[in-house]
N, C-alpha and C positions, 0 to 999 in steps of 0.2 A: 773686638767688642767695643761698641760705641754707645755712649750715653749722652743725652742732650740736656737733661734737666736734673741738676743735683740739688739735694736738700742737705743742710748742715745741722748736725746736733753735736753737743759737747757736754762733757761732765761738768759739774758745778765747781770744780777746782779752779783756782786762780790761773794756773798754768794753761789749762784747757780753754778757759774763757779768753785769755789773751791770744791764744793761737786762733780761736774762732774769729776774733775781731780782725786779725791779720788776713785770714782767708776771705772774709766778707768784702774786703777791699780789692781782692784780686780776681774774683769770679762772680758770675751771676748765680743767684740762688732762687729756689722755688719752694713753695709749701710742700709738706710731705705728701699731700693728696695729689699733687701735680707732678711729682718727681718720678724718675725712673732709676735713681740710684741714691743711696744714703752715704754721706761722708760722716763718720763718727770719730770724735776726738776724745781720747781718754785712755783708760787701761782695760785690762781683761774684764774686770768687774762691770765697767760701764758697757762693754760690748755685750756681756750677758744680759744686762738690763735692756739694751736696745733690741736684742733678739727676742727676748720675752715680750717686749712691747709689740713687736711685729706679730708674734703668735697670738697674743691676746686680742689684737685688733684686726686680724686676718689680712695684714699687709704682706705682699709677696715681692719685696724689693731687695736687690742685692746690696750688701753693705761693704764698703771699703773703709777699714778702720786705720787710724794713725795713732801711734802710741805716744801718749803724754802721761802715762802711769809708770808702773814699776817694771814688771816683767814683759808684758805686751806680747804674750804668746799668740794671741788671736789677732794681733794688730800688725800693720806695716810701719815702717820707719816714718817719723814725722819729717816731712819736707814740703813746704808750701809751694814750691815752684814745680812747673810741668805736671800739674795734677791731671789735666785732661789727657795728656800723653800717657801717663801711668794707668789711667782707667782703660784706655784703648789696648794697652799691652797686658792688662791684668789677667790672671788665671783664676777661673771661678771654681769654687768647691761647693758641693751641696751637702749639707749636714741635716740629718734627721734626728729629731729630739726623742727622748724617752717619754713614754706616757706612764704615769703612776696613778692607778686607781686605788685609793685608800679608803679604808673603813675604820672608824674609831670604835672604842669599846661601847660608846653610847649609841652607835648605829649611824652616825653622821658619815656621809659619803662625799669624797672630793676627788676631782681629777686635776692633777698638776702635770706640767711638762718640764723636762730638764734637758739642757744641752750638754752639760758635763756629766752629772751623775745623780742618782737617787740614793740617799743614805738612810739606813735605819740605825738610830742611835739611842742608847739607854738614857733615861731621864733622871735616874737617881744613882746612888752609890751601888745599888744592886746590879750584879752582872746580868746582862740580857740573855734570854734563852729564846732561840728562834728555830722554827721548822721551815726548811727550804725545799721547794719543789720546782722542777723544771719540766715543762710540757706535761704536767699532770702526774709526774712521778716524783715521789719523795726521794731527794738525793742526800739530804742531811736531816735525820729525825730531830736532832737537837744540836744547834751551834751555840756554844757558850762563849760569849765575847762581849766587847763593848758595843759591837754593832757590826754592820756589813754594808757594802755599797755595790751598786751596779753602775759601771762607767762605760761611756761611748769611747770610740777611738779619739775623738777630739778632746774628751775629758780625761783620757787615761794618763796624761802627764800632769794632772792637777792633784786633787785630794787622793785619787787612786794611787798615784805614784808615792805620795807621802805615807800611805798605808802599806807600802811594799807590794803594790799591785803591778801587773805587767803593763808595759807600754804597747799599745796596739797600733799596727800600721793603719793608716787612714782608710785604705780600701780593703781591710782584712775581712769585713763582714762579720765581725765578732764583737762580743761584749765581755768586759771583765767583771767577774764576781769575786769581790775581795773582802775578806774579814778584817775587822778593826780590833786589834789587840786580842786575837783568839786565844782561848784557854783549852777548849775541847771542841772537836777532836784534836788530839795532839798532832802537831806538825802540819795541820791543814793550812795551806797558804792561799787557798782560793782556786778558782777555775776560770776557764775561758769557754764561753758558750756561743753558738751561732746567734746572730742578731735577730733571727726570726723566732727565737725562743720565747716562751711565756714563763716568766719567773714569778712564783708565788711565795710570799713570806708570811708566816703566821707566828704571832707573838705567843709564846708559851707562858701562861700565868701572867697576863697583862696587869692584873690588880697589884700583885706583889712586885713585878718587874716591868714597870711601864716603859714604853718606847715612843720615840718620835720618828716620823718619816719626813725627810727633807729633800725636796726636788730643787737642786741648785740652792737658791736662797729662801724658798718657800717651805714653811714647816707646818706639819699637821701632827698634833700631840695626841697622846693616849691612843695609840694605834692598836687595832686588833689584827688586821692583816692588810697586805698590799699586793697588787698585781702589777708587774712591770713589763712593758712591751715596747718595741720600737715603733714610733708613729710615722709611717711613710706617707700619711695624708697631708702633713704640714712641713714641707721641705724649707730649709733656710739656705740662703746663698751668700757665701763670703768671697770677697775679691782680695787677691794677694799679688804683689809684685812678683814677676817670674823667678827672681833670685831669692825670694822670701816666702815661698809657697808653704801652705800648711802641711802637705805630705812630706816635704823635705825637712821641715822643722821637727816633725814627729820622728822621722827616721834618724835625724842627727841626735835627737835627745836620747835615743836608744844607746848611743855610743858616747854620750856626755860631751858632745862637741859644741854645744851651744848653751 
């Protein structure tokens, strides 16, 4: 894999900005519109912002991230030397985002996309009540909980894992449907569904028990219902060092080795 025109973006943190200045002295750089690869400096949050910027502006460029944040699950190790050689040897992964079609109680309709997960969350102290359908069939007439989320394999080690959801292998072709602090049904801990599924969620009594829908960092409040699908029309491409690839990291996380 060979790239000739790199563009550089960095999070606003002091650490990332200093690293960007260092890289600018070592390599030639091009504007985003002329580039064939993006070098992103920051943490996982900045990587998600970068990917959403690509989605919003219909850019289809691969991203090689270097970690200058905390966890850096979606990033490679920060090393300024041999960057061109690392790009040649990099392993590419294609990630498809979730599409959330949401409708509010007032009738407003929004479409958001999420790389990690779509979450339905209660807005008040009142426990949320949700009806959940998969492919047109009601699978849970009423979930009583703080909320529920749908996670991709790439996002299954994030909020989903914190909510005791399963880690999904990268090429599993599955989505995790995970409740957040469930009360009823008793002992229900979620489900794994094919990534071609159409997941519908309807808020029961939204006036008394209002809920928000959050696609990664984008929130839509006072939700009436949402439909969640995998959007295969907008692929995203991530580049990783061979010994630091995304599928290996997810597999290792299953055994708590990283």
